[in-house]
PyMOL Python script that loads the backbone (N, CA, C, O; Angstrom):
from pymol import cmd

cmd.read_pdbstr("""\
ATOM      1  N   MET A   1      38.613 134.412 132.027  1.00  0.00           N
ATOM      2  CA  MET A   1      38.029 135.090 133.146  1.00  0.00           C
ATOM      3  C   MET A   1      38.991 136.151 133.683  1.00  0.00           C
ATOM      4  O   MET A   1      38.571 137.258 134.021  1.00  0.00           O
ATOM      5  N   ILE A   2      40.261 135.821 133.760  1.00  0.00           N
ATOM      6  CA  ILE A   2      41.247 136.782 134.244  1.00  0.00           C
ATOM      7  C   ILE A   2      41.341 137.964 133.290  1.00  0.00           C
ATOM      8  O   ILE A   2      41.476 139.104 133.733  1.00  0.00           O
ATOM      9  N   ASP A   3      41.273 137.708 131.983  1.00  0.00           N
ATOM     10  CA  ASP A   3      41.301 138.799 131.010  1.00  0.00           C
ATOM     11  C   ASP A   3      40.118 139.741 131.212  1.00  0.00           C
ATOM     12  O   ASP A   3      40.255 140.954 131.050  1.00  0.00           O
ATOM     13  N   GLY A   4      38.967 139.193 131.561  1.00  0.00           N
ATOM     14  CA  GLY A   4      37.789 140.011 131.842  1.00  0.00           C
ATOM     15  C   GLY A   4      38.005 140.915 133.040  1.00  0.00           C
ATOM     16  O   GLY A   4      37.619 142.084 133.020  1.00  0.00           O
ATOM     17  N   PHE A   5      38.619 140.379 134.081  1.00  0.00           N
ATOM     18  CA  PHE A   5      38.957 141.187 135.251  1.00  0.00           C
ATOM     19  C   PHE A   5      39.939 142.293 134.862  1.00  0.00           C
ATOM     20  O   PHE A   5      39.766 143.446 135.258  1.00  0.00           O
ATOM     21  N   ASP A   6      40.969 141.940 134.086  1.00  0.00           N
ATOM     22  CA  ASP A   6      41.957 142.933 133.655  1.00  0.00           C
ATOM     23  C   ASP A   6      41.286 144.070 132.878  1.00  0.00           C
ATOM     24  O   ASP A   6      41.588 145.242 133.099  1.00  0.00           O
ATOM     25  N   ALA A   7      40.379 143.717 131.974  1.00  0.00           N
ATOM     26  CA  ALA A   7      39.692 144.731 131.177  1.00  0.00           C
ATOM     27  C   ALA A   7      38.826 145.628 132.056  1.00  0.00           C
ATOM     28  O   ALA A   7      38.821 146.848 131.891  1.00  0.00           O
ATOM     29  N   ALA A   8      38.100 145.026 132.981  1.00  0.00           N
ATOM     30  CA  ALA A   8      37.249 145.813 133.874  1.00  0.00           C
ATOM     31  C   ALA A   8      38.075 146.763 134.729  1.00  0.00           C
ATOM     32  O   ALA A   8      37.706 147.925 134.901  1.00  0.00           O
ATOM     33  N   LEU A   9      39.174 146.284 135.259  1.00  0.00           N
ATOM     34  CA  LEU A   9      40.040 147.129 136.081  1.00  0.00           C
ATOM     35  C   LEU A   9      40.659 148.260 135.274  1.00  0.00           C
ATOM     36  O   LEU A   9      40.814 149.369 135.784  1.00  0.00           O
ATOM     37  N   SER A  10      41.014 147.995 134.024  1.00  0.00           N
ATOM     38  CA  SER A  10      41.596 149.040 133.183  1.00  0.00           C
ATOM     39  C   SER A  10      40.588 150.118 132.825  1.00  0.00           C
ATOM     40  O   SER A  10      40.962 151.219 132.422  1.00  0.00           O
ATOM     41  N   HIS A  11      39.303 149.798 132.974  1.00  0.00           N
ATOM     42  CA  HIS A  11      38.236 150.770 132.717  1.00  0.00           C
ATOM     43  C   HIS A  11      37.691 151.377 134.008  1.00  0.00           C
ATOM     44  O   HIS A  11      36.650 152.033 133.996  1.00  0.00           O
ATOM     45  N   GLY A  12      38.388 151.161 135.111  1.00  0.00           N
ATOM     46  CA  GLY A  12      38.048 151.837 136.352  1.00  0.00           C
ATOM     47  C   GLY A  12      37.142 151.098 137.314  1.00  0.00           C
ATOM     48  O   GLY A  12      36.685 151.697 138.287  1.00  0.00           O
ATOM     49  N   ALA A  13      36.865 149.843 137.091  1.00  0.00           N
ATOM     50  CA  ALA A  13      35.980 149.077 137.981  1.00  0.00           C
ATOM     51  C   ALA A  13      36.774 148.567 139.183  1.00  0.00           C
ATOM     52  O   ALA A  13      37.010 147.367 139.318  1.00  0.00           O
ATOM     53  N   THR A  14      37.175 149.477 140.039  1.00  0.00           N
ATOM     54  CA  THR A  14      38.017 149.110 141.183  1.00  0.00           C
ATOM     55  C   THR A  14      37.282 148.280 142.229  1.00  0.00           C
ATOM     56  O   THR A  14      37.922 147.653 143.074  1.00  0.00           O
ATOM     57  N   CYS A  15      35.968 148.265 142.190  1.00  0.00           N
ATOM     58  CA  CYS A  15      35.207 147.505 143.180  1.00  0.00           C
ATOM     59  C   CYS A  15      35.432 145.995 143.068  1.00  0.00           C
ATOM     60  O   CYS A  15      35.172 145.260 144.020  1.00  0.00           O
ATOM     61  N   ILE A  16      35.913 145.532 141.916  1.00  0.00           N
ATOM     62  CA  ILE A  16      36.146 144.093 141.735  1.00  0.00           C
ATOM     63  C   ILE A  16      37.556 143.668 142.114  1.00  0.00           C
ATOM     64  O   ILE A  16      37.871 142.478 142.092  1.00  0.00           O
ATOM     65  N   GLU A  17      38.406 144.626 142.460  1.00  0.00           N
ATOM     66  CA  GLU A  17      39.804 144.309 142.738  1.00  0.00           C
ATOM     67  C   GLU A  17      39.999 143.288 143.858  1.00  0.00           C
ATOM     68  O   GLU A  17      40.835 142.398 143.701  1.00  0.00           O
ATOM     69  N   PRO A  18      39.279 143.364 144.978  1.00  0.00           N
ATOM     70  CA  PRO A  18      39.480 142.342 146.020  1.00  0.00           C
ATOM     71  C   PRO A  18      39.161 140.921 145.535  1.00  0.00           C
ATOM     72  O   PRO A  18      39.874 139.975 145.867  1.00  0.00           O
ATOM     73  N   LEU A  19      38.100 140.780 144.759  1.00  0.00           N
ATOM     74  CA  LEU A  19      37.745 139.467 144.210  1.00  0.00           C
ATOM     75  C   LEU A  19      38.812 138.982 143.233  1.00  0.00           C
ATOM     76  O   LEU A  19      39.173 137.805 143.227  1.00  0.00           O
ATOM     77  N   TYR A  20      39.309 139.898 142.413  1.00  0.00           N
ATOM     78  CA  TYR A  20      40.364 139.581 141.449  1.00  0.00           C
ATOM     79  C   TYR A  20      41.622 139.099 142.167  1.00  0.00           C
ATOM     80  O   TYR A  20      42.204 138.086 141.780  1.00  0.00           O
ATOM     81  N   ARG A  21      42.044 139.811 143.206  1.00  0.00           N
ATOM     82  CA  ARG A  21      43.229 139.429 143.972  1.00  0.00           C
ATOM     83  C   ARG A  21      43.040 138.057 144.638  1.00  0.00           C
ATOM     84  O   ARG A  21      43.973 137.257 144.705  1.00  0.00           O
ATOM     85  N   GLN A  22      41.847 137.805 145.116  1.00  0.00           N
ATOM     86  CA  GLN A  22      41.556 136.516 145.746  1.00  0.00           C
ATOM     87  C   GLN A  22      41.652 135.384 144.719  1.00  0.00           C
ATOM     88  O   GLN A  22      42.247 134.343 144.996  1.00  0.00           O
ATOM     89  N   LEU A  23      41.069 135.589 143.540  1.00  0.00           N
ATOM     90  CA  LEU A  23      41.142 134.591 142.478  1.00  0.00           C
ATOM     91  C   LEU A  23      42.587 134.320 142.082  1.00  0.00           C
ATOM     92  O   LEU A  23      42.993 133.163 141.971  1.00  0.00           O
ATOM     93  N   LEU A  24      43.367 135.379 141.867  1.00  0.00           N
ATOM     94  CA  LEU A  24      44.768 135.198 141.504  1.00  0.00           C
ATOM     95  C   LEU A  24      45.541 134.481 142.608  1.00  0.00           C
ATOM     96  O   LEU A  24      46.398 133.645 142.320  1.00  0.00           O
ATOM     97  N   GLY A  25      45.250 134.795 143.859  1.00  0.00           N
ATOM     98  CA  GLY A  25      45.918 134.134 144.967  1.00  0.00           C
ATOM     99  C   GLY A  25      45.694 132.634 144.967  1.00  0.00           C
ATOM    100  O   GLY A  25      46.624 131.857 145.181  1.00  0.00           O
ATOM    101  N   VAL A  26      44.465 132.236 144.727  1.00  0.00           N
ATOM    102  CA  VAL A  26      44.139 130.804 144.687  1.00  0.00           C
ATOM    103  C   VAL A  26      44.845 130.131 143.510  1.00  0.00           C
ATOM    104  O   VAL A  26      45.446 129.068 143.668  1.00  0.00           O
ATOM    105  N   LEU A  27      44.772 130.747 142.336  1.00  0.00           N
ATOM    106  CA  LEU A  27      45.409 130.161 141.156  1.00  0.00           C
ATOM    107  C   LEU A  27      46.926 130.106 141.298  1.00  0.00           C
ATOM    108  O   LEU A  27      47.550 129.119 140.907  1.00  0.00           O
ATOM    109  N   GLU A  28      47.523 131.157 141.856  1.00  0.00           N
ATOM    110  CA  GLU A  28      48.970 131.158 142.060  1.00  0.00           C
ATOM    111  C   GLU A  28      49.399 130.091 143.064  1.00  0.00           C
ATOM    112  O   GLU A  28      50.461 129.488 142.909  1.00  0.00           O
ATOM    113  N   SER A  29      48.596 129.857 144.076  1.00  0.00           N
ATOM    114  CA  SER A  29      48.949 128.819 145.056  1.00  0.00           C
ATOM    115  C   SER A  29      48.907 127.420 144.434  1.00  0.00           C
ATOM    116  O   SER A  29      49.512 126.484 144.958  1.00  0.00           O
ATOM    117  N   GLU A  30      48.195 127.286 143.324  1.00  0.00           N
ATOM    118  CA  GLU A  30      48.109 126.003 142.627  1.00  0.00           C
ATOM    119  C   GLU A  30      49.113 125.875 141.481  1.00  0.00           C
ATOM    120  O   GLU A  30      49.217 124.815 140.864  1.00  0.00           O
ATOM    121  N   GLY A  31      49.862 126.965 141.190  1.00  0.00           N
ATOM    122  CA  GLY A  31      50.900 126.858 140.169  1.00  0.00           C
ATOM    123  C   GLY A  31      50.824 127.837 139.019  1.00  0.00           C
ATOM    124  O   GLY A  31      51.632 127.748 138.094  1.00  0.00           O
ATOM    125  N   LEU A  32      49.886 128.769 139.039  1.00  0.00           N
ATOM    126  CA  LEU A  32      49.788 129.751 137.963  1.00  0.00           C
ATOM    127  C   LEU A  32      50.789 130.872 138.202  1.00  0.00           C
ATOM    128  O   LEU A  32      50.945 131.352 139.325  1.00  0.00           O
ATOM    129  N   GLU A  33      51.464 131.282 137.136  1.00  0.00           N
ATOM    130  CA  GLU A  33      52.399 132.395 137.209  1.00  0.00           C
ATOM    131  C   GLU A  33      52.096 133.341 136.058  1.00  0.00           C
ATOM    132  O   GLU A  33      52.059 132.927 134.899  1.00  0.00           O
ATOM    133  N   ARG A  34      51.880 134.600 136.377  1.00  0.00           N
ATOM    134  CA  ARG A  34      51.614 135.614 135.362  1.00  0.00           C
ATOM    135  C   ARG A  34      52.956 136.075 134.790  1.00  0.00           C
ATOM    136  O   ARG A  34      53.881 136.391 135.539  1.00  0.00           O
ATOM    137  N   LEU A  35      53.053 136.112 133.467  1.00  0.00           N
ATOM    138  CA  LEU A  35      54.271 136.571 132.815  1.00  0.00           C
ATOM    139  C   LEU A  35      54.228 138.088 132.725  1.00  0.00           C
ATOM    140  O   LEU A  35      53.312 138.654 132.128  1.00  0.00           O
ATOM    141  N   ASP A  36      55.214 138.744 133.316  1.00  0.00           N
ATOM    142  CA  ASP A  36      55.294 140.199 133.331  1.00  0.00           C
ATOM    143  C   ASP A  36      56.613 140.618 132.691  1.00  0.00           C
ATOM    144  O   ASP A  36      57.577 140.900 133.403  1.00  0.00           O
ATOM    145  N   PRO A  37      56.675 140.665 131.347  1.00  0.00           N
ATOM    146  CA  PRO A  37      57.951 140.872 130.672  1.00  0.00           C
ATOM    147  C   PRO A  37      58.334 142.337 130.423  1.00  0.00           C
ATOM    148  O   PRO A  37      59.364 142.587 129.795  1.00  0.00           O
ATOM    149  N   LEU A  38      57.555 143.303 130.885  1.00  0.00           N
ATOM    150  CA  LEU A  38      57.828 144.705 130.602  1.00  0.00           C
ATOM    151  C   LEU A  38      59.247 145.083 131.019  1.00  0.00           C
ATOM    152  O   LEU A  38      59.642 144.901 132.170  1.00  0.00           O
ATOM    153  N   GLY A  39      60.012 145.621 130.046  1.00  0.00           N
ATOM    154  CA  GLY A  39      61.377 146.046 130.305  1.00  0.00           C
ATOM    155  C   GLY A  39      62.402 144.933 130.244  1.00  0.00           C
ATOM    156  O   GLY A  39      63.595 145.179 130.420  1.00  0.00           O
ATOM    157  N   LYS A  40      61.957 143.718 129.997  1.00  0.00           N
ATOM    158  CA  LYS A  40      62.863 142.563 129.960  1.00  0.00           C
ATOM    159  C   LYS A  40      63.198 142.203 128.514  1.00  0.00           C
ATOM    160  O   LYS A  40      62.481 142.603 127.596  1.00  0.00           O
ATOM    161  N   PRO A  41      64.278 141.452 128.303  1.00  0.00           N
ATOM    162  CA  PRO A  41      64.617 141.017 126.944  1.00  0.00           C
ATOM    163  C   PRO A  41      63.495 140.158 126.341  1.00  0.00           C
ATOM    164  O   PRO A  41      62.851 139.372 127.037  1.00  0.00           O
ATOM    165  N   PHE A  42      63.283 140.328 125.042  1.00  0.00           N
ATOM    166  CA  PHE A  42      62.277 139.542 124.335  1.00  0.00           C
ATOM    167  C   PHE A  42      62.683 138.080 124.304  1.00  0.00           C
ATOM    168  O   PHE A  42      63.824 137.757 123.972  1.00  0.00           O
ATOM    169  N   ASP A  43      61.755 137.191 124.646  1.00  0.00           N
ATOM    170  CA  ASP A  43      61.981 135.747 124.628  1.00  0.00           C
ATOM    171  C   ASP A  43      60.849 135.111 123.819  1.00  0.00           C
ATOM    172  O   ASP A  43      59.713 135.063 124.291  1.00  0.00           O
ATOM    173  N   PRO A  44      61.138 134.624 122.612  1.00  0.00           N
ATOM    174  CA  PRO A  44      60.075 134.059 121.774  1.00  0.00           C
ATOM    175  C   PRO A  44      59.402 132.828 122.370  1.00  0.00           C
ATOM    176  O   PRO A  44      58.342 132.419 121.896  1.00  0.00           O
ATOM    177  N   ASN A  45      59.999 132.230 123.403  1.00  0.00           N
ATOM    178  CA  ASN A  45      59.376 131.093 124.064  1.00  0.00           C
ATOM    179  C   ASN A  45      58.264 131.519 125.013  1.00  0.00           C
ATOM    180  O   ASN A  45      57.393 130.718 125.353  1.00  0.00           O
ATOM    181  N   GLU A  46      58.292 132.785 125.445  1.00  0.00           N
ATOM    182  CA  GLU A  46      57.310 133.284 126.408  1.00  0.00           C
ATOM    183  C   GLU A  46      56.536 134.499 125.911  1.00  0.00           C
ATOM    184  O   GLU A  46      55.547 134.897 126.527  1.00  0.00           O
ATOM    185  N   HIS A  47      56.973 135.089 124.807  1.00  0.00           N
ATOM    186  CA  HIS A  47      56.362 136.319 124.321  1.00  0.00           C
ATOM    187  C   HIS A  47      55.982 136.188 122.854  1.00  0.00           C
ATOM    188  O   HIS A  47      56.693 135.562 122.069  1.00  0.00           O
ATOM    189  N   ASP A  48      54.861 136.781 122.497  1.00  0.00           N
ATOM    190  CA  ASP A  48      54.396 136.833 121.119  1.00  0.00           C
ATOM    191  C   ASP A  48      54.469 138.293 120.688  1.00  0.00           C
ATOM    192  O   ASP A  48      53.633 139.103 121.087  1.00  0.00           O
ATOM    193  N   ALA A  49      55.472 138.630 119.869  1.00  0.00           N
ATOM    194  CA  ALA A  49      55.666 140.014 119.426  1.00  0.00           C
ATOM    195  C   ALA A  49      54.673 140.331 118.316  1.00  0.00           C
ATOM    196  O   ALA A  49      54.752 139.755 117.231  1.00  0.00           O
ATOM    197  N   VAL A  50      53.745 141.238 118.578  1.00  0.00           N
ATOM    198  CA  VAL A  50      52.740 141.626 117.592  1.00  0.00           C
ATOM    199  C   VAL A  50      52.949 143.044 117.082  1.00  0.00           C
ATOM    200  O   VAL A  50      52.257 143.490 116.167  1.00  0.00           O
ATOM    201  N   ALA A  51      53.912 143.757 117.681  1.00  0.00           N
ATOM    202  CA  ALA A  51      54.260 145.103 117.235  1.00  0.00           C
ATOM    203  C   ALA A  51      55.746 145.308 117.475  1.00  0.00           C
ATOM    204  O   ALA A  51      56.334 144.713 118.378  1.00  0.00           O
ATOM    205  N   HIS A  52      56.341 146.159 116.654  1.00  0.00           N
ATOM    206  CA  HIS A  52      57.779 146.393 116.739  1.00  0.00           C
ATOM    207  C   HIS A  52      58.048 147.874 116.514  1.00  0.00           C
ATOM    208  O   HIS A  52      57.393 148.520 115.696  1.00  0.00           O
ATOM    209  N   GLU A  53      59.016 148.398 117.245  1.00  0.00           N
ATOM    210  CA  GLU A  53      59.467 149.758 116.986  1.00  0.00           C
ATOM    211  C   GLU A  53      60.986 149.750 116.917  1.00  0.00           C
ATOM    212  O   GLU A  53      61.658 148.983 117.605  1.00  0.00           O
ATOM    213  N   GLU A  54      61.505 150.626 116.067  1.00  0.00           N
ATOM    214  CA  GLU A  54      62.948 150.723 115.910  1.00  0.00           C
ATOM    215  C   GLU A  54      63.564 151.259 117.193  1.00  0.00           C
ATOM    216  O   GLU A  54      62.949 152.034 117.925  1.00  0.00           O
ATOM    217  N   GLY A  55      64.763 150.837 117.439  1.00  0.00           N
ATOM    218  CA  GLY A  55      65.473 151.311 118.613  1.00  0.00           C
ATOM    219  C   GLY A  55      66.924 150.915 118.545  1.00  0.00           C
ATOM    220  O   GLY A  55      67.276 149.895 117.954  1.00  0.00           O
ATOM    221  N   ASP A  56      67.761 151.722 119.150  1.00  0.00           N
ATOM    222  CA  ASP A  56      69.188 151.470 119.161  1.00  0.00           C
ATOM    223  C   ASP A  56      69.543 150.718 120.448  1.00  0.00           C
ATOM    224  O   ASP A  56      70.079 151.293 121.395  1.00  0.00           O
ATOM    225  N   VAL A  57      69.231 149.419 120.456  1.00  0.00           N
ATOM    226  CA  VAL A  57      69.514 148.577 121.618  1.00  0.00           C
ATOM    227  C   VAL A  57      70.246 147.321 121.157  1.00  0.00           C
ATOM    228  O   VAL A  57      70.113 146.892 120.011  1.00  0.00           O
ATOM    229  N   ASP A  58      71.015 146.746 122.063  1.00  0.00           N
ATOM    230  CA  ASP A  58      71.765 145.531 121.732  1.00  0.00           C
ATOM    231  C   ASP A  58      70.864 144.314 121.616  1.00  0.00           C
ATOM    232  O   ASP A  58      71.110 143.419 120.807  1.00  0.00           O
ATOM    233  N   GLN A  59      69.826 144.288 122.426  1.00  0.00           N
ATOM    234  CA  GLN A  59      68.941 143.131 122.479  1.00  0.00           C
ATOM    235  C   GLN A  59      67.493 143.617 122.433  1.00  0.00           C
ATOM    236  O   GLN A  59      67.149 144.571 123.131  1.00  0.00           O
ATOM    237  N   PRO A  60      66.630 142.977 121.620  1.00  0.00           N
ATOM    238  CA  PRO A  60      65.224 143.384 121.594  1.00  0.00           C
ATOM    239  C   PRO A  60      64.618 143.324 122.992  1.00  0.00           C
ATOM    240  O   PRO A  60      64.834 142.369 123.737  1.00  0.00           O
ATOM    241  N   THR A  61      63.852 144.364 123.336  1.00  0.00           N
ATOM    242  CA  THR A  61      63.301 144.509 124.671  1.00  0.00           C
ATOM    243  C   THR A  61      61.802 144.751 124.602  1.00  0.00           C
ATOM    244  O   THR A  61      61.322 145.442 123.703  1.00  0.00           O
ATOM    245  N   VAL A  62      61.066 144.190 125.541  1.00  0.00           N
ATOM    246  CA  VAL A  62      59.615 144.380 125.620  1.00  0.00           C
ATOM    247  C   VAL A  62      59.342 145.780 126.168  1.00  0.00           C
ATOM    248  O   VAL A  62      59.792 146.125 127.261  1.00  0.00           O
ATOM    249  N   VAL A  63      58.593 146.593 125.390  1.00  0.00           N
ATOM    250  CA  VAL A  63      58.282 147.957 125.811  1.00  0.00           C
ATOM    251  C   VAL A  63      56.803 148.150 126.140  1.00  0.00           C
ATOM    252  O   VAL A  63      56.419 149.179 126.697  1.00  0.00           O
ATOM    253  N   GLU A  64      55.972 147.162 125.797  1.00  0.00           N
ATOM    254  CA  GLU A  64      54.541 147.237 126.125  1.00  0.00           C
ATOM    255  C   GLU A  64      53.962 145.829 126.166  1.00  0.00           C
ATOM    256  O   GLU A  64      54.272 144.995 125.315  1.00  0.00           O
ATOM    257  N   VAL A  65      53.125 145.573 127.154  1.00  0.00           N
ATOM    258  CA  VAL A  65      52.422 144.294 127.248  1.00  0.00           C
ATOM    259  C   VAL A  65      50.967 144.554 126.893  1.00  0.00           C
ATOM    260  O   VAL A  65      50.270 145.287 127.595  1.00  0.00           O
ATOM    261  N   MET A  66      50.511 143.950 125.802  1.00  0.00           N
ATOM    262  CA  MET A  66      49.147 144.161 125.332  1.00  0.00           C
ATOM    263  C   MET A  66      48.170 143.153 125.916  1.00  0.00           C
ATOM    264  O   MET A  66      46.981 143.436 126.066  1.00  0.00           O
ATOM    265  N   ARG A  67      48.680 141.984 126.240  1.00  0.00           N
ATOM    266  CA  ARG A  67      47.865 140.947 126.890  1.00  0.00           C
ATOM    267  C   ARG A  67      48.805 140.084 127.726  1.00  0.00           C
ATOM    268  O   ARG A  67      49.853 139.643 127.255  1.00  0.00           O
ATOM    269  N   ALA A  68      48.417 139.861 128.941  1.00  0.00           N
ATOM    270  CA  ALA A  68      49.259 139.085 129.850  1.00  0.00           C
ATOM    271  C   ALA A  68      49.415 137.649 129.356  1.00  0.00           C
ATOM    272  O   ALA A  68      48.539 137.100 128.688  1.00  0.00           O
ATOM    273  N   GLY A  69      50.541 137.070 129.700  1.00  0.00           N
ATOM    274  CA  GLY A  69      50.776 135.662 129.434  1.00  0.00           C
ATOM    275  C   GLY A  69      50.779 134.909 130.752  1.00  0.00           C
ATOM    276  O   GLY A  69      50.873 135.506 131.824  1.00  0.00           O
ATOM    277  N   TYR A  70      50.675 133.589 130.658  1.00  0.00           N
ATOM    278  CA  TYR A  70      50.621 132.777 131.879  1.00  0.00           C
ATOM    279  C   TYR A  70      51.428 131.505 131.719  1.00  0.00           C
ATOM    280  O   TYR A  70      51.529 130.935 130.632  1.00  0.00           O
ATOM    281  N   ARG A  71      52.000 131.077 132.836  1.00  0.00           N
ATOM    282  CA  ARG A  71      52.726 129.818 132.921  1.00  0.00           C
ATOM    283  C   ARG A  71      52.044 128.997 134.020  1.00  0.00           C
ATOM    284  O   ARG A  71      51.694 129.531 135.073  1.00  0.00           O
ATOM    285  N   TRP A  72      51.861 127.709 133.771  1.00  0.00           N
ATOM    286  CA  TRP A  72      51.244 126.816 134.744  1.00  0.00           C
ATOM    287  C   TRP A  72      52.255 125.745 135.104  1.00  0.00           C
ATOM    288  O   TRP A  72      52.614 124.911 134.273  1.00  0.00           O
ATOM    289  N   LYS A  73      52.711 125.773 136.346  1.00  0.00           N
ATOM    290  CA  LYS A  73      53.676 124.794 136.844  1.00  0.00           C
ATOM    291  C   LYS A  73      54.880 124.671 135.907  1.00  0.00           C
ATOM    292  O   LYS A  73      55.330 123.569 135.595  1.00  0.00           O
ATOM    293  N   GLY A  74      55.392 125.825 135.464  1.00  0.00           N
ATOM    294  CA  GLY A  74      56.582 125.862 134.633  1.00  0.00           C
ATOM    295  C   GLY A  74      56.349 125.779 133.142  1.00  0.00           C
ATOM    296  O   GLY A  74      57.290 125.958 132.369  1.00  0.00           O
ATOM    297  N   ARG A  75      55.135 125.514 132.713  1.00  0.00           N
ATOM    298  CA  ARG A  75      54.830 125.361 131.290  1.00  0.00           C
ATOM    299  C   ARG A  75      54.026 126.568 130.807  1.00  0.00           C
ATOM    300  O   ARG A  75      53.039 126.952 131.435  1.00  0.00           O
ATOM    301  N   VAL A  76      54.450 127.165 129.690  1.00  0.00           N
ATOM    302  CA  VAL A  76      53.750 128.333 129.166  1.00  0.00           C
ATOM    303  C   VAL A  76      52.382 127.914 128.644  1.00  0.00           C
ATOM    304  O   VAL A  76      52.271 127.096 127.731  1.00  0.00           O
ATOM    305  N   LEU A  77      51.341 128.492 129.243  1.00  0.00           N
ATOM    306  CA  LEU A  77      49.976 128.247 128.765  1.00  0.00           C
ATOM    307  C   LEU A  77      49.647 129.169 127.602  1.00  0.00           C
ATOM    308  O   LEU A  77      49.087 128.756 126.587  1.00  0.00           O
ATOM    309  N   ARG A  78      50.017 130.445 127.788  1.00  0.00           N
ATOM    310  CA  ARG A  78      49.754 131.438 126.759  1.00  0.00           C
ATOM    311  C   ARG A  78      50.879 132.468 126.821  1.00  0.00           C
ATOM    312  O   ARG A  78      51.138 133.044 127.878  1.00  0.00           O
ATOM    313  N   PRO A  79      51.548 132.701 125.685  1.00  0.00           N
ATOM    314  CA  PRO A  79      52.601 133.712 125.697  1.00  0.00           C
ATOM    315  C   PRO A  79      51.998 135.111 125.854  1.00  0.00           C
ATOM    316  O   PRO A  79      50.857 135.360 125.463  1.00  0.00           O
ATOM    317  N   ALA A  80      52.777 136.000 126.427  1.00  0.00           N
ATOM    318  CA  ALA A  80      52.356 137.386 126.552  1.00  0.00           C
ATOM    319  C   ALA A  80      52.397 138.045 125.180  1.00  0.00           C
ATOM    320  O   ALA A  80      53.344 137.841 124.421  1.00  0.00           O
ATOM    321  N   MET A  81      51.375 138.835 124.856  1.00  0.00           N
ATOM    322  CA  MET A  81      51.323 139.570 123.603  1.00  0.00           C
ATOM    323  C   MET A  81      52.020 140.914 123.852  1.00  0.00           C
ATOM    324  O   MET A  81      51.579 141.700 124.691  1.00  0.00           O
ATOM    325  N   VAL A  82      53.109 141.169 123.121  1.00  0.00           N
ATOM    326  CA  VAL A  82      53.948 142.310 123.447  1.00  0.00           C
ATOM    327  C   VAL A  82      54.344 143.151 122.243  1.00  0.00           C
ATOM    328  O   VAL A  82      54.248 142.730 121.090  1.00  0.00           O
ATOM    329  N   LYS A  83      54.795 144.363 122.566  1.00  0.00           N
ATOM    330  CA  LYS A  83      55.450 145.256 121.590  1.00  0.00           C
ATOM    331  C   LYS A  83      56.920 145.263 121.951  1.00  0.00           C
ATOM    332  O   LYS A  83      57.285 145.364 123.123  1.00  0.00           O
ATOM    333  N   VAL A  84      57.772 145.153 120.922  1.00  0.00           N
ATOM    334  CA  VAL A  84      59.216 145.014 121.133  1.00  0.00           C
ATOM    335  C   VAL A  84      59.960 146.179 120.481  1.00  0.00           C
ATOM    336  O   VAL A  84      59.627 146.619 119.380  1.00  0.00           O
ATOM    337  N   ARG A  85      60.966 146.658 121.186  1.00  0.00           N
ATOM    338  CA  ARG A  85      61.871 147.675 120.625  1.00  0.00           C
ATOM    339  C   ARG A  85      63.205 147.012 120.322  1.00  0.00           C
ATOM    340  O   ARG A  85      63.757 146.264 121.130  1.00  0.00           O
ATOM    341  N   GLY A  86      63.702 147.312 119.129  1.00  0.00           N
ATOM    342  CA  GLY A  86      65.037 146.806 118.750  1.00  0.00           C
ATOM    343  C   GLY A  86      65.016 145.708 117.746  1.00  0.00           C
ATOM    344  O   GLY A  86      66.071 145.209 117.355  1.00  0.00           O
TER     345      GLY A  86
END
""", "prot")
cmd.dss("prot")
cmd.show_as("cartoon", "prot")
cmd.util.cbc("prot")
cmd.orient("prot")
């Protein structure tokens, strides 16, 4: 359901944003945490690298998030689908 909201918002359906924020607020108050790894070091425990680009970096870094990941009360429910540089 959250992925559906994300897709609608990315296509300009801003009218659903208040409902989306309300849903996320309720889920977060119960223990849901959205994984936002953009610009952070790649962690195979929380990220699923589905694309890679060459880069001169010391540590592989997330450069694009293709699908959000989620953690529930500290446990990864779904890793974030990401593109990694390095």
